[in-house]
BAMI-851617 format. One record per residue: residue in three letters; z, y, x of N, C-alpha, C, O in turn. Coordinates in steps of 0.001 Angstrom, whole numbers, plus 500000, padded with zeros to 6 digits. Each point is the difference from the previous one (the first is absolute). Layout:
N
alaZYXZYXZYXZYX/...
# end
This chain:
392
unk495879541824512271500638499801498446501410499093500170500107498956500644/unk500880501699498639501378499035500427499778499027498588499655500373498878/unk500662498298501590500327499057499006501402499447499994500768499635500890/unk499312500444497515501396499537499576500083498640499424499000499339499722/unk502097500299500123499661498113500053499885500188498279499398499021499559/unk500975501890499392499512500162498844498477499903499410499411499367499124/unk500298501612501847498438500084499951499174499119500524498878499855499513/unk501485499515501415499176499216500950499999498489498558499075499307499577/unk502125500723500142500353498782499146498867500451498530499398499138499360/unk500547501823500449499489500378498609498803499785500046499616499502498941/unk499069500727502275499033499922500494499706498791499952499049499660499295/unk501680499391501432499791498332500089500220499624498607499431498911499921/unk501108501383498829499884499297498653498925500572499663499049499237499829/unk500738502047499985498598500453499771499052499137500212499450499549498996/unk500077499964502389499147499444500124499790498717499865498986499307500091/unk502461500403499605499935498360499597499799499787498527499834498923499427/unk500215502493499963499892499902498099498392500173500435499295499048499665/unk500062502010501015498486500218499786499509498780500488498789500107499807/unk501383498962500630499337498928500517499958498635499382499262499040500219/unk501958501179498757500336498860499189500761498897500271500115498957499358/unk500504501469501894500831498585500625502020500635499814501027499540500498/unk498789501368498787501711500299499533500467498634499161499383499471499076/unk501663500185501410500982498971499264500864500165498911500903500825500142/unk499015498588498836501081499988499164500706498775499598499391498999499624/unk501804501070500447500591498874498886499873499831498314499830500912499190/unk500271498009500606499999499696498438501156499445499996500477499393500959/unk500121500795497832501207499348499494499597498718499432498965499762499377/unk502122499333500962499749498553499016501494499802499047501157500123500400/unk498402499568498368501003499876498927500456498756500260501119500025499487/unk498748499043500921500098498562499848500074499141501068499286500325500949/unk501389498637499185499870499220501409498606499144500125499358499494499080/unk500356500493502355498512499458500305499928498794499074500794499169499560/unk497594501164500311499510498360499064498711500702499937499715501144500354/unk499334497632498951498441500340499662500351500890499249499561500917500695/unk500975499709498249499998501265499280501351500715500245501000499313500211/unk499069502004499772500771501071500380499871501008499172498954500278499413/unk502326500454500476499667501137499290499913501299500994500714500233500975/unk498139500595498467499698501090500856499678501359498856499226500004499043/unk501321500666501263500121501333499151500129499412498470498924500042499404/unk502041499481499925500606499507498998498992499100499269499856499888498783/unk499486499501502188498769498748499115500041498799501106500296500241501170/unk499495498904498529499477498835500633498595499393500363499198499657499131/unk500551500231502297498966499975500733499801498717500709501018499508500488/unk497970499916499648499764499210501026500164500026501268499231500844500458/unk501386498659500364500384500210501170499367499272501215500472498961500463/unk498359501698500047499102499385500987500191500740501351499079500153500802/unk501927500202499351500387500833501554501535499184500619500386500428501088/unk500253498722498420500830499479500558500056499121501007498950499389500202/unk502069500333500575499974499031500992500435498911499622499585498978500545/unk501297500964498497500769498901499285498846498951499619499693499909498811/unk499511499125502347499049499288499977500422498794498879499209499649499124/unk502251499721501037500196498872499593500830500261498542500242499143499150/unk500143502384500812500631499972498398501251499864500288500716499850499010/unk499845500149502072501526499893500320501004500947500033501208499782500091/unk498033501653499802501119501023499921501059500165499007501139500455500100/unk498020498924498639501005500285498940500535498679499385500498499927498877/unk499345499047501977500387498670499525501065499847499932500653500389500967/unk500166498905497750501513499977499750501129499244501191501219500158500068/unk497813498922500871501001499695500802500383500950501068501113500219500478/unk497444500432499865500546501163501089501004501134499176500876500545500672/unk499032499701498309500879500869499521501793499631499871500945500757500223/unk499060498122499433501327499032499737500580500033501617501157500283500310/unk497847499391500546500407499979501433500598500955500808500803499850500921/unk498418501721498347500474500854500582501064500590499285500660500741500729/unk499668499210498325501161500136499038501277499179500644500962500618500456/unk498961497693499546500886499698500612500447500158501228501200499847500229/unk497774500534500917500387500694500903500818501317500201500825499994500912/unk499017501252498252500601501070499872501383499685499793500862500667500571/unk499496498184498508501201499990499196501007498806501199501192499783499784/unk498175499681501224500680499356500923500072500693501261500963499853500752/unk497777501111499589500121500253501408500187501802499950500464500552500998/unk499136500288497768500131500890500029498435500766499665499034499256499833/unk500779502312500079498778500257500141499522500274501210498785499829500098/unk501851500597501001499422500270501321500808498889500972501092499454499841/unk497933500445501204500760498983501154500586500911501366500110499617501165/unk500267501935498142500863500838500989499702500720500978500311501154500295/unk498622497551500535499754500933501724499055498826500310499559499027499389/unk500321501558501946498331499110500648500712498560500347501180499670500115/unk497789499743499981500390498258500370501142499851501101500921499185499964/unk498808501863501120500544499599501229501351500791499961500699500088501009/unk499669500520497722501224500408499879500824499234499222500701499162500568/unk499357500968498159500740498796499134499212499824498556500470499542498959/unk498488500845501229498484499987498618499285498746500153498912499856499442/unk501718499016501423498831498596500056500743499518499193501138499737500389/unk498497499978498224500925498766499312499484498612500200498960499736500604/unk502095499129498671499337499168500177498634499737499134499087499294500429/unk500892501224498562498609500055499042498919500405501294499143499136500188/unk500799501917500612499227500272501193499156498647500372498861499663499674/unk502231499623501214499984499066500818499273498987499144499089499324500479/unk501371500539498026499448498727499470498289499982499412499330498992499777/unk500325502176500095498561500356499734499411500270501163498780499958499844/unk501571500341501424499433500062501438499677498525500235498838499694500268/unk501996499489499659499780498228500307499412499354498664499866498780500094/unk499762501763498708499137499323499248498367500581500423498998499286499958/unk501019501962500392498583500350500334499674499396501281498922499426500161/unk501710500644500505499630499545501460499443498474499770499020499543500588/unk501600499907498666499929498456499622498601499854499277499171499206500445/unk500599501488498547498844500069499204498717500501500636498869499865499533/unk501421500644501434498708500843500578499856498927501337498997500078500710/unk501890499094499527499659499277501037500444500825501549499382499642501003/unk501516501270499110500107500701500901502055499299500625500847499404499335/unk499174500956501779501350499769500628501091501015499348501057499609499504/unk498583501586500560500769501257499318499502500726499331498777500138500004/unk502048500563499199499642501122499035500550501176500298501021499878500676/unk498574501580498982500913500985499924499765500799499045498849500424499892/unk502050499949499271499756500879498715499701501456500355500460500124501135/unk499048500955498517499776501296499973500051500775498621499719499469498925/unk500648501770501220499646500530498611498876500229499407499995500146498778/unk498980499921501868498951500023499201498821499769501153500412500193501144/unk498339499467498753498680499654500541499998501074500932500059499655501180/unk499881501698498550499740501192500842500846500070501113499536500274501107/unk501857499469498689500978499837501075500001499092500842500527500079501109/unk498727498721498325500088498771500727498728500419501018500187499983501217/unk498897500281498384498567499972500764500210501252500991499122500058500860/unk501835500937499204500767500688500783500311499682501208499576500438501069/unk501461498497498611500940499699500609499490498904500923500555499827501085/unk498390499410498527499324498890500495499310500537501495500223499532501117/unk498772501726498476499374500741500813500767500453501175499849499752501196/unk501217501148498022501029500473501498500418498779500365499929500088501225/unk500558498560498476500557499406500719499466499482501095500539500077501104/unk498249499298498647499249499483500931498857500393500575499269499181500557/unk500395502322499368498960500720500652500510500876501295499940501134499526/unk500462498999501642500334500656500902498508500854500400498894499917499466/unk501588500941501721498928500699500481498859499377500435498815500178499721/unk501827498952501114498686499007500814499396499348498913499073499353500488/unk500964500438498045499287499064499469499164500699499138500017501227500086/unk499145498162498976498670500561499360500573499193498234500359498833499843/unk499554502185499149499731499052498741498553500860499563499788501203499849/unk499234497446500012498862499930499551500011499641498244500241498837499680/unk499572501888499555499805499647498404498860500313499286499066500720500352/unk501089498686498628498848500285498902499693501190499632501097500548499898/unk497959500346499786500097501250499697500256500356498237500034501099499446/unk500094497777500079500395500378498578501602498996499808500362499417498979/unk500210500635502078501481499562499802500676500728498993499452500955499451/unk501741498660500246500770500999499084500410501035500637499810499895501211/unk500585500883498527500585501585500489501220499879500976500290500722500953/unk500435498013498479501129500214501040499924499391501224500570500375501025/unk498601498532498825499429499420501277499321500920500925500374499863501165/unk498663501105498619499425501511500678501172500723500766500091500268501198/unk500926500009497585500903500939500404501145499311501231500714500599500804/unk499112497887498949500815499461501281499319499992501161500589499985501080/unk497847500025498790499466499937501291499921501558500300499909500193501212/unk500098500801498146500127501152500516501364500301500344499995500545501104/unk501196499340498430501606500066500596500440499132501544500918500141500808/unk497833498869499078500566499244501078499845500738501485499631501174500015/unk500590498282500966499920500392501187498753499397500749499580500280501122/unk499993498914498057498653499209500476498580500640499556499665500611498986/unk499477498914502447498521500455499050499346499597499101499679498830500204/unk499776501745498440499786499444498930498519500362499407499590501161499964/unk499611497654499551498680500036499997500154499418498837500941499333499571/unk497867501031499858499596499412498480498665499460500294499204500598500724/unk500488497990498576498336499327500199499416500098498449500717500084499003/unk498104499892501000499494499846498656500388498730499042500119498817500318/unk500041501815498399500452499077498915499570498629499905498977499658499407/unk501961499416501290499814498663499825498995499567500960499344498984499768/unk500460501787501424498830499891501090500707499092501231500308500401501123/unk499787498789498538500600498882501441499928500347501241500892500275500802/unk497327499673499359499115500561501324500459501578500238499921500308501189/unk500466500587498085500212501200500236501290499924500520500176500879500844/unk501107498178498919501024500059500405500090499310501180500842500279500853/unk498218498694499277499665499227501661499656500987500754500445499912501144/unk498813501161498596499430501023501029500747500944500616499664500535501057/unk501793499812498069500799500915499757500970499333501242500492500564500978/unk499590497899498556501137499330501016499296499870501410500546500395501030/unk498287499062498943499501499949501352500029501395500876500318500010501189/unk499336501085498122500154501151501213501285500321499864500147501079500575/unk500817498575498989501573500429499987500816499937501103500466498863500068/unk499924501845500837500839499776501325501024499711499593500704499847500998/unk500293499831497491501236500156499874500825498618500406499238499045499858/unk501657500673500454500873498735500250500117499210498848499911498773500060/unk500253501746499052499955499034498970499720500711498492500192501202499815/unk499321497871499130499092500824499054501000499468498492500658498962499937/unk499216501966499086500345500085498740498741499753499071499207500932499864/unk500589497998499558498514500005499182500734499922498752500940499244499755/unk498416501804499318500828500584498949498886499751499028498823500326500155/unk501830498911498588498825499965498596501170499723498968501005499293500066/unk498396501667498801500305499300498544499521498507499928499106499568500728/unk501431499822498517499368498479499043498852500120499351498868499630500312/unk501622501044498555499373500432498683500116502024500195500997500708500138/unk497771499600499802499976501135499851500075500638499000499258499732499055/unk501880501534500863500284500235498776499038500820499032500048499819498783/unk499174500990501739498792500761499266498975499726499765499209500647499314/unk500534497833501481498676499539499801500178498365499525499162499375499349/unk501882500202501044500022498576499330499345498931501186499989498803499712/unk499548501570501424499557498846500810500838499808500714500973500715500241/unk498596497775500404501400499411500758499473499681501398499043499263500233/unk501833501497500827500021499621501732499260498736500074500132499091499182/unk498880500884502098499910498630500472501320499585500946499802499918501212/unk501300499867498358501017499863501037500109498913500849500791499902500938/unk498302499198498664500092498639501259499112500565501033500368499824501162/unk498469500859498628499342500853501084500905500834500850500025499806501216/unk500684501065498248501060501408500598501090498903500609500594500406500998/unk499744498290498552500989499516500618499416499209501272500641499895501046/unk498136499582498770499402499822501854500318500918500485500927499866500799/unk498487501592498994499900500887500714501389500454500504500053500191501214/unk500724499952498303501589499966500412500429499185500866500945500321500722/unk498417498399499385500213498949501010499416500111501264500509499628501057/unk498128501032498750499126500335501320500441501192500938499829500046501219/unk500938501175497766500406501021500613501196500611500274500124501222500082/unk500802497951500069501428499806499991500505500919498721500846500888500106/unk498652498835498974500533500769498495500921499116499284500369498845500210/unk499898502020498887501118499613498977499405500475498628499886501195499729/unk499676497619499276499671500951498836500766499854499102500678499037499643/unk499151502384499828500890500545498702499275499839499136498776500048500131/unk501936499684498604499005499589498773500676500613498749500983499352499641/unk498769501599499702500645500834498850499440499216499044498779499999499841/unk502199499104499276499161499034498835500610500713498929500519499289499139/unk499535501760500730500833500626498550499155499633498904500497499803498891/unk498322500091501304498963499478498824499634498575499863499446499479499032/unk500994499883502224499499498819499817501641499010499793499968498854499550/unk500761501522500676501523499104499668500421499826498758500632500869499399/unk498914497470499874500735500003498591498657499630499314499877499454498903/unk498988501004502072498450499869498889499206498965500656499689498974499395/unk499888501298502092499598498756500251500429498934500921501210499800499893/unk498188499420501007500608499025500134500726498732499390499989499955498770/unk500460499303501705500743498579499194501384501070499431500637500813500670/unk499486498896498160500866500407499146500403501365500089501035500341499427/unk498092500725501401499775500988500002500841500766501322500576501085499920/unk499326498026501331500176500005501377499524501124500706500456500528501014/unk498241499852498081499496501049500793498378500079501099499467498910500212/unk500020502061500264498790499710500211500551499222501560499217499112500340/unk501757501048500448499571498875501056500342498870499695499639499139500803/unk501155500384497988499532498470499366498949499700499773499413498999500411/unk500181501860498872498387499695499530499021499735500888498996499299499869/unk501565501606501445498762499504501207500461498862500817499544499755501117/unk501288499623498350500800498953501196500824500522501033499981499334501035/unk500856501847498963500733500523500622500963500066499930500240500358498847/unk500832499495501808501399500518499942500533501160500881499466500256501079/unk501845500606498334500410500894500765500899499305501178501229500066500005/unk497931499200501081500503499364501187499330500499501191498828500379500008/unk502100499607501189499420500190501279499648501362499652500674500625499181/unk497974500040501579499944501388499953499332500542498374499221500948500096/unk500987498615498720499807500539499212501720500440498986501090499432499928/unk498446501594499573501439500670499416499307500006498474498783499959499821/unk502025500089499320499628500350498582500667500856499509501217499943500174/unk498174501200499000500995500947498881499632499760498647498815499773499760/unk501915500240499437499524500204499022501091500609498794501142500291500358/unk498588499824498698500814500998499050500672499097498862499509498877499885/unk501521501448499278500464499251499212499708500627498529500289499391498970/unk499041502030501047499710500679498746499100499843499085499959500241498793/unk499045499141502264498764499607499228499827498911499026500291500174498817/unk499168498516501704500113498747499362501334499875499813500199500199498802/unk500925499552501813501164499754499733500546500378499091500720499251499340/unk499065502227500312500657500860498960501486500681500246500821500347499152/unk499238499712501975501354500704500031499732500923501055498882500494499850/unk501752499952501222499983500896501028500458499761501236500862499123500061/unk498784501455501064500277499743501257499095499424500965498851499987499560/unk501280499454501784498735499270500377500831499283501306501166500212500335/unk497904498925500249500254499333500980499237499729501260498793500152499811/unk501554499449501580499457499471500967500319498586500617501065499681500530/unk498119499740499350499988498288500523499361499547501159498937500541500303/unk501473498648500336499440499617501204501006499332501141501147499810499596/unk498658499925501356500809499692501052501611500272500294500093501179500340/unk500903498335499660501134500416500333499995501134500979500629501038499795/unk498568498717501395500155501037501105499364501096499519500614500971500442/unk498460499393498871499635501131499429500578500598498987500040501230500019/unk500563498014498817500936500629499015501495500269501018500868500494499281/unk499454499375501669501140500396500481499809501160500413500714500988499831/unk497917498879500946499667501504500592500079501128499127500557501064500270/unk498788498609498546499991501037498937501618500220499617500467501130500140/unk500183498037499490501352500162499584500550501131500850500637500959499563/unk499012498794501813500818500832501183499305501408500396500648500844500619/unk498098499359499023499394501068500515499357500511498433500070501223500117/unk499566498608499017499457500663498876500737501081499256500869499711499177/unk498770501628501122500760500849499823499847499965498185501041500263499398/unk497789499444499805500384500104498662500598498864499280500082499967498772/unk500356499055502052500980499000499568501486500451500239500841500071499104/unk499374500224502212501337500235500307500419500993499421501221499940499854/unk498024501552499481500944501118499923499999500184498710500202501151499613/unk499581497812499412499882500263498692500966499216499341500462499064500652/unk500150501197497623500819499069499666498703498754499424498809500193499753/unk501963498608500182499721498700499507499056500105498407500137500928499203/unk499098498117500643499684499977498403501351499711499325500962499351500410/unk498810501407498275501180499718499317499909498505499413498989499298500014/unk502173500386499509500163498505499452499012499499498761499488498883499921/unk500344502353499001499022499579499272498539499443500498499447498908499868/unk500182502288500746498684499384500337499979498616501193499126499138499909/unk501626500825500852500184498748500740499938498725498809499057499221499860/unk501904500793499532500200499016499058498599499871498959499630498841499813/unk499746502009499650498884500179499410498856499187500436499362499190499327/unk500411501289502404499104499285500911500207498642500198498994499297500097/unk502188500146499991500262498642499885499357499471499120499062499230500205/unk501488501223498355499490499427498696498397500025500323499377498939500050/unk500058502174500141498437499924499722499475498767501479498881499488499962/unk501913500263500988499596499218500922500076498712499467499086499230500298/unk502021500281498805499834498986499316499220499486499192499620498830499956/unk500047502269499196499122499834499091498590499689500509499377499155499357/unk500128501310501525498701499755500835500148498706500852499027499474500540/unk502133500081499544500281498542500638499673499005499148499490498949500388/unk500812501345498240499940499467498946498728499505499195499455498925499748/unk500294502867499888498744500220499325498604500579500463498927500194499428/unk501513499985501766499118500845501007498218499550499497499136500775499591/unk500782498038500580498954499128500031499060500537498662498810500314500006/unk501943499679499103499550500215498207499952501466500071498877500455499781/unk502034500397500466499646501135500446498796500318500726499137500527499299/unk500593499314501805498863500091500580498611499363499263498808500227500205/unk501670499154499141498185499271499303499904501202498666498900500504499770/unk502197499859499478499719500936499065499488501074500640498972500435499483/unk501414500125501471499468501117500710498567500008500510499211500932499842/unk500463497557500991498913499645499962498665500132499099498880500401500317/unk501645499102498397499298499655498935499394501656499797498834500394499984/unk502593500453499857499405501457499717499092500579501069498927500350499509/unk501148499826501574499088500308500655498419499403500048498992500645500288/unk501089498060499378498827499519499729499054500611498930498790500219499958/unk502417499996499064499210500128498570499406501279500296498798500266500005/unk502611500843500351499245501487500186498684499872500715498976500422499463/unk501004499018501717498522499899500935498861499686499363498921500562500190/unk501344498293498833498716499311499618499676501200498821498875500467500176/unk501830500124498693499875500842499187499632501180500364499090500554499384/unk501482500008501585499588501305500849498084499897500456499207500941500033/unk500591497959500188498604499820500683499193499826499038498838500352500202/unk501537499020498384499218499972498669499828501388499853498812500321499985/unk501705500278499942500453501875499877499075500803500585499494501011499513/unk500248498367501846499296501067501084501232501191500403499891501209500209/unk501280497899499796501079501384500660500214499113501693500245498866500410/unk499535502212500023499812499707501546501495500224500556500366501135500307/unk500443497811499807501468499842500701499639499506501367499000499312500204/unk501526500919500377500346499814501533500049498550500301500351499151499181/unk499286500614502018500003498270500185501265499443500512500116499686501184/unk500847500182497947501116499639500340500557498535499059499724500017498800/unk500711499285501512500687498786499803501316500022499402500415499061499320/unk500315502086500939501546499805499636500292500836498659499120500281499186/unk502193500068500695500430500852498982499695501490499234500048500637498947/unk499561499364502642499591501784500169498133499984500247499325499576500938/unk500305501058497815498433500267499610499902501362499861500519500717499144/unk498634499628501947500164501473499986498263500283499655499085499265500371/unk500787501932498870498580500390499499499895501384500468500744500885499577/unk498204499336501422499841501420500828499219500815499152498883499693499583/unk501846501557500122499272500770499372499353501456500519499180500730499443/unk501418499389501675499754501104501108500703500930500069501076500039500597/unk498120501313498468500953501183500091501164499821499131500017499250499023/unk501217501671501491501258499792499617499877500734498705500884499381499408/unk498672501490499698499681500488498827499766499021499321500863499626499207/unk498149499814500882499565498901499561500918498726499427500072499522498869/unk500653500100502480500628499044499887501069500168498869500224499093499198/unk500533502313500773500779500608499213499698499843498809500752499425499213/unk498092501061500459499625500216498544499695498572499493500256499912498799/unk499151498635501892499965499391499788501313499083499403500101499431498913/unk500941500657502311501507500034499558500676500222498641500637499212499302/unk499073501971500532500581500410498805499240500010498982500390500384498897/unk498821499335501263498882499354498279500605498610499688500181499642498836/unk500121499602502205500555498779499637501209500320499666500285499397498966/unk500725501374501464501408500234499339499551500092498690500465499293499106/unk498661501535500719500138500577498331499670498551499430500896499540499291/unk498320499899500834500104498560499395500490499046500358499501498879500102/unk501939501605500216501140498813500321499808498882500884500338498825499850/unk498837501955501454499887499085501224500772500748500928500103501224499928/unk500418498109500904500529501069501414499421499175501298500340498873500362/unk498946501769500077499230499853501334500323501091500978499255500938499717/unk501385499326501137500315500851501025498514500704500686499241499312500683/unk500577501688499111498766500428501329500595500352501409500810500896500234/unk498694498323500557500321500213501570499139500830500552498834499957499608/unk501531500927501367499447501093500553500343500235501383501149499808500400/unk497935500592500344500495500624501253501345500855500147500224500919499212/unk500520498808501649499875499400501616500479498745499643500379499504501061/unk499803499755498092500266498449499528499210499242500557500319499095500771/unk498264501286498797498765499414500299499088500970500625500298501195500010/unk498774498437500434498712500595501093499383500995499064499610499467498961/unk500150502079501123499069500663499674498643499464499307499136499461500692/unk500704500711497874498966499031499541500381499197499320499127499868499143/unk501796499348500632500130498779499542501261499861498990500709499010499821/unk499359502116499642501047500057498778499868499163499485498929499418500171/unk502034500021498916499716498446499218501010499832499048500955500773500067/unk499022498110498793500706499887499450500469498526500170499338499003499715/unk502174501042500902500577498636500576500534499230498772500966500452499385/unk498481498491500270499929499155498966501053498929500518499741499364501022/unk501432500433498291500821498488500620500635499360498884500744500462499135/unk498752498221501085500224499227499021501661499022500201500599499783501053/unk499718499863497775501101499303499916499775498754499377499148499821499130/unk502001498881501539499687498806499079500181500394498794499161499439499296/unk501651501388499966500324500123498669498719500655499017499921499660498820/unk499314501090501652498703500417499477499403498947499193500056498834500391/unk499451501438498661499191499101499161498843500230500089499690501081500502/unk499152497917499010498686500564500187499461500978499110498868500464500140/unk502184499963498642499533500558499298500356501487500655499291500986499801/unk501668499024500845500560501163500624498959500737501187499896501215500168/unk499521497934500442498679500033501077498871500822499087499606501081500436/unk499793498340498116499082500094499399500321501409499707499158500863500246/unk501778499389499341500508501560499701499683500849500995499415501042499704/unk500805498765501216500106500610501613498390500244500029499609501157499848/unk499462497822500336498921499995500214499205500842498905499364500979500392/unk500640498725498397499680501011499195500049501144499696499125500658499437/unk502002499700500945500682501648500260499546500461501216499863501216500128/unk499830497912500961499484500828501239498494500206499598499528501137500040/unk499783497893499611498369500266499566499634501324499332498959500600500263/unk502090499885498726500123501007499282500111501633501048499299501011500027/unk502258498449500916500128501328500551498994500115501070499788501151500379/unk499464497789500260498943500487501262499030500806499001499623501164500131/unk500111498064498990498928501039499361499959501564500000499224500867500400/unk502038499074498930500114501275499748500448501043500689499984501214499802/unk500576497833501369500132501343501442499102499580501081500112499412501076/unk498857501174498150498555499950501175500101501404500648499186500345500857/
# end
């Protein structure tokens, strides 16, 4: 039987729809906040990664507008041609100082940063050893690199150690999320750092969901566990979640950052971040330096309140102490039904299904913001009780 592109793609799409794995976008008609406009009506938003409520903060908006007026709408070229503005260098210096690193390097987004890290540091003689539930960009980075790629059981330091003991590679990249995006649990970075020391390793931490939220003033998961991006520890974090803007950075020793600048293709061959995003990121960074502790406290109170109230109602959220609070539904169709029922009640919680999460673990991924109120959380939980009861 002859295969054609159209026929093959149509068959794949049919299979995705039949298994309830088909993805669709939902238009949002307002700025990111705890309440957004969807389908012409206001809904409570428990799906955003805007953990500190900075995405629509007026200081970030003013900073972005002022940057466009002064620097223009775009940077015009890649960093190594003529697109590296004074603004970029200022943000890199301030980030490095904030996280306790020698240097920092801006990337267009976290996905490109992770691809660049894996390709730059992993050669054919090396091995990448990473958590099974790492973000897709890290998994893809491992696949695209020339190195041997291994995945250890989620959070299992002993399994990672066993892989390293058997490895014949000259060098190792030990790679983990700081906070896991679909589960909200936190990596044992202190133990992974010890493995990196023992096995000629470089520890790579993707702290997209920890930066701005955990640690002193939001310095992240490394800081929370008494570590810094120094020596054989390299930090990647994003600017589009807790910081409220867009982009990503990698921070570490000058030797490592220089190597990325020279060899990371996803840094070299793309246009630099626009001035508006860089200036907004600077404003967000200044805000968390000034008020980060207060924002973290507000977020922590919301997390504690949700978990206590959910326990009283018998709702079985996963064991997470971060802003990501998943509740496992199981079948993708039921997860979609519960999500849709919530949205009819004015509560937006996106259903997460395979392949983003393992088969059989479709879930509602509730995310909290420092700007949510206890009443918002009460509405969520009461609506969730009804929706789960109807979608048996």
